[in-house]
C-alpha positions, 0 to 999 in steps of 0.5 A, spaced: 471 503 522 475 507 517 477 515 518 473 517 512 478 524 512 483 518 510 486 520 503 489 513 499 494 513 494 492 507 489 496 504 483 498 497 480 501 494 473 497 490 469 496 484 473 494 488 479 488 492 475 482 488 476 484 488 484 485 495 484 479 496 481 475 492 486 479 496 492 477 503 488 469 501 488 470 499 495 473 505 498 469 509 494 463 506 497 465 508 504 466 515 502 474 515 503 478 519 498 481 515 492 487 518 487 489 513 482 495 512 479 494 507 474 494 502 470 488 504 467 486 496 464 490 490 463 494 492 457 502 490 460 506 496 463 512 498 466 510 498 474 515 503 475 512 509 471 506 508 476 509 507 483 514 512 483 509 517 483 505 514 488 511 513 493 512 520 492 505 522 494 507 518 500 513 520 502 511 527 502 505 526 506 500 528 500 497 521 502 498 518 508 497 511 505 497 507 499 496 501 496 500 498 490 499 491 487 503 487 481 504 480 480 508 478 486 508 484 490 515 485 490 517 489 484 512 495 487 515 494 493 522 495 491 520 501 487 516 504 493 521 502 498 527 507 495 523 513 498 526 515 505 519 516 508 515 510 505 514 503 509 512 499 503 510 492 506 509 485 502 502 483 504 499 476 503 496 473 510 493 477 515 498 476 521 503 480 516 498 485 514 496 486 521 504 486 524 506 490 518 502 496 521 503 494 528 510 494 529 513 497 522 509 503 521 507 501 514 504 506 510 504 502 504 501 495 502 504 491 496 499 486 494 501 480 491 495 479 485 498 472 482 498 469 490 492 471 493 484 472 491 480 479 491 477 477 496 483 476 500 486 483 497 480 486 500 481 483 507 488 485 507 487 492 506 481 493 510 486 490 516 492 495 514 488 501 514 484 500 520 490 497 525 495 503 528 502 503 530 504 500 536 509 505 537 513 503 544 519 499 543 518 499 535 518 507 534 526 507 535 526 501 530 522 504 525 525 511 526 532 508 524 528 504 517 529 511 512 536 512 515 542 510 511 547 509 516 
């Protein structure tokens, strides 16, 4: 199902910490390389401190995919999308998740821990990692995302 050579960057704030730990265990069991950018507990943190380094790693293609988690998914996505080569999508159901890959070539999934279960998070991540970009008519649109004009 997954490319075992894939490398995944993962990070969360305190609201997403438990979800991050479950996802890490899953990918480690699949022998997929994970780099945990933090946080390391449920103690309150400022998510930009975690997401900026993670997004830079995806932006530079050190990691082809990333998983970011906070309470709503919005804050972490806003930080990640500051980087030209990052396309972070907030995903809260299977269809949105699949379309984020098929049509938008999203390379980071942003999960809203306070609005989905950990089981849903795992399912959405599996869809996100296994779905390939459709290309075709979507390619020119995706290419325009990182352009400022």
